[in-house]
Structure formats: structure tokens, C-alpha cells
N, C-alpha and C positions, 0 to 999 in steps of 0.2 A: 625940581628936583625931585629926578627918580625916585620914586620909595617914602616920600616926605608923605607923612597921614595915613600909612600905614598901622591896621589895627596889631596889638599886640597878642595873638593871638597864639598858641601852642599845641600843637599835636601831642594827642592821646593814645594812647592803644588802643583799637578798638576791642571790645570784648564780645564781639558776637563775628559770626564767620561774614564778609565782607569780600568781596567780588568789583576787582577794580581792571577796565582795559584804558591802559597807557596808550593814544591813536598817535602817531607821529609820522610826520612829512620826509624824504628823504633829501631834502636838497638843504645844502647847507649842511653837508655831513656833519663837520667836525662839532660846529654850534649845537646843531640836534643829539650828538650821542652827550654832550653835555646836559643837553635837556632831560633827554632820557635817562642818566643814569643819575639826574636830581630826584626825577620822577619816584625811579623805583626805588631809591633809597628813602624818599617821604613814603612811600607804599610797605618797604622794609620794615620804619622806624614804627606803622603803625600796626602790623602786623597784620598787613592785610594781603589776601591772595590778588596777583598782577598778573595783569597776558598784558605781553608788550605786540601791539598789530601796527606794519609800515607801511604804506601811503606812500604815494607817489608824489604828491604834492602838498600846498601850504591849502590848494582848491577844494581835494578832496576828502578832506577833514570831514567836512558835513554829514556826508552820502556813509561816510564809515562809522560815525557818531550817530546816524538814524537806525546804521543797519544794526547795530551792537546794544544799543541804546536796553532793548527789552531783555539782554542775557546777564547784562552786567549791572548791579549795585549804584554805580556812579561811572563817570569816565573824564578823562583828561586829555584834553588834545595839547599837542604841541608841534608848532612848524617858526619858520621866519620870513620874513619876507623883507624885502631891504629895498627900498625908494628906488629909481632908476627914472630914465630921463623919458617914460611912456607915460600914460593916465593907467597903465597897467598894474600898478602897486593899490591905487583907490580902488579897483573893481574886485583883486583881488582880496585886499583886508575887507573891504563892504559886502559881498558875497560871504566872507567865512565867517564870520561877524553875526550876520543875520541868521546866517544858515545855522550856525552852533545855537544860538540863541532860540530857533524856533525847536530846534531840537531837544534840548531842555525842555523848556517850555511844555512844549506839545505831549514829550514821556513823561513830564516827570520824574527825571534823572539829573540828580547834581552832575554839573560838568566843572570840571576847571581847566578854566581857559590859561592857554601856556602859550598863546601864539606872540610873536615877536613881531611888533611892526615898526620898523625903525626906518631910519632915512639914512643910517649908512651903519657898516660894516663894524666901527668901534662900538656904537649905540648897543649891537649884539650884541657881541662880545663882554661888555659891561653888564649885560642882565641876564646872559645864558647858564649862571655857576661857575665856570672852568676858573685855575688859579686867577686870581686882582679881578677877579666879576663883583662890583658894587651889589650885584643883584642875584637870585637865583630863581628867575620863576620857573621852572619844572619841578623844584618843593614845592614853590608856592602853589603852582596850580594844584599838585596832586595833592597839597593839605587843604586847601580850600572845598577839593570836591569831597576827600573824606569827611573833613568835620562839619560839611555841608548835610550829608547822610547822616551820620552822628546825631543832628540836631535836629533831623527832622525824623529819628528814630525816638527821643526823647518827647516829642510830641502824639505820637501813635501815628504817626504817619510811613 
């Protein structure tokens, strides 16, 4: 079940200056609009400055993240990949996941991962945070990046 086991974490306003880049793909525009709107709402709720950067597709998220990691305190990556009839889905999902993980670890920059990797468009709609959705992955990804940055600051990093 989607969302089962999620932490009961609550986003609290940031008390220091924080800059977040929300990097979003352009494919699946309606879903992406919902994800970006949710991520920007989380940034606003946390009182952080944010910039939205749009890249052509989900595969371009890692290079954009690597480029922006040294300029922003945290990043949020948003994309939608829906399974088709070829292995393209697997290659894109694996490449993006590994790329974003590498950027986060090597730059020590918190990255909220809001890339929907779904078998069907219906699954993506259910997770994109729009009307009737059961999950709000844009808000969750932004919250995760912001809360990770807050926790690391608490321990002096």
C-alpha cells in the first residue's frame, strides 16, 4: 500500500535563511504542475526561499542537481516516469535514482526525491497531490529536503 509506514514528521518553519532549488522535469505537464505546486507550498510553509528550475525530462535532473548543489542549501527533484512497452522506463529510473544519490552524497546536499516511477498514469495521478490524490509526493519531497537540512544544522553540519 502506498504511503504505508511513512513517518509522522511535521514540517516546521526554518529559523535561519535557507535557499532551496526545486528542479522539475517538463514531461507530463499536468502532473508536474501539481508536484511543483505542492513543493512550493512546502517551501512557503517552511518560510524558505525557493527557485524553480525546469529541465526537459526526468533524465536531466541529476546534471541540474549537480550544477545547483553548491549554490543552494537543499534541492528537490521532481519528475514522472510511466512504464511503457520498452526497457526505457528501467534505464531512466535507474539512471536518475543513481545520479541523484551520487549528487547528494558527493556534495553533502540534502535532496528530496519526488520522482514518480509508476506503472500507470492512474498511479501517478494518485501520488501527485492533485484533487483526490492519496499522496502528495511534491510536498513530501520538499519537506524531506528541508527537514534533513534542519536536522544536519542541529548537529553542526
